Structures are given as C-alpha cells and as structure tokens.
C-alpha positions, 0 to 999 in steps of 0.5 A: 377144464375150460377147453378152446380151438381158439387162442383164448377163452371168451370173457378170460384171461390168460394167465399164465402159459403152461405147455403144448398138451397132447392125448392120441388114440391108436386104432385098428378097425375091425373085421366084421365092420371093414366087411359091413362099410364095405357093402354100406360103401356101394348102396351109399350111405353113413359108416356108422360103425366108423362113426361110433371108431371115430366118437370113443377115439376123440373123447380118449383122446380129449381125456389123456389131454384134459390128464396132462393140462390137469397134471400142470396145474392149469384150469383151461387148454386153448387152441385146440387141434384133432389131427390123425393119421395111418400108423399101419393098415387097418390102423389109425392114431387119433393126435389132439393138442392145445396149450395147457394155460391158467386162466382168470375171468374178466368179469365178476359171476352174474349173480344166481338168479334161482338163490336159494331159499334157507 
C-alpha cells in the first residue's frame, strides 16, 4: 500500500478514486503514567510514556485505515491527515483519514542493477 500526505503519489497516476477511508482509536491515560508525567512537567523533558502511547495509537489507526482501503481494492491512500480530540477526561481519540485510490506507475521500473545469477 502506497501512502502519501500529498494529493497524489509522485511517479504515479491516479486511475480510480475509490472512497474516503479512515481509522481511529480511543486511548486512555494510565494513572501511573499520569503521575510520572506530572512530575516530569515540573523538571521538564520529554514525556516518553505519552510519546509511546501516541506512537501505538497512530500505528493502530493507520492499520485500520489501510485495511479499509485494501477491502475497497485500493493500492494507495492519498491526502492522509491526522486529527486528535478529547473524548472524556483522560481519554483521547486519534483519527487518521485519506482517500483510497488505485494508481499506476508513470514510468517503467528501473532494471535491477543486481540481477539473479542463475
């Protein structure tokens, strides 16, 4: 699956626009992480527990979006955007969306510089 935050995929032509696809996940903060984050806010620095939580959330939302695009027969998603929102105190949604498309390469692939010797 080709992924692009542009409205196209460089070196490819969109041959079919299928549908808008999305993926989301809602995560809550862990009380222990909140306590450590509060202490870290006092002295400054990266809140690594939250960085990891957001990375996991992004990955899960992307996987869900890609699965929806694959079900439509897409081989690419363009115009990818992320959004976050608070759902409840201590819980946030991470939402990713884009347009599922079918693309074809504009130019033939370059020859393999290391062909198999048989």
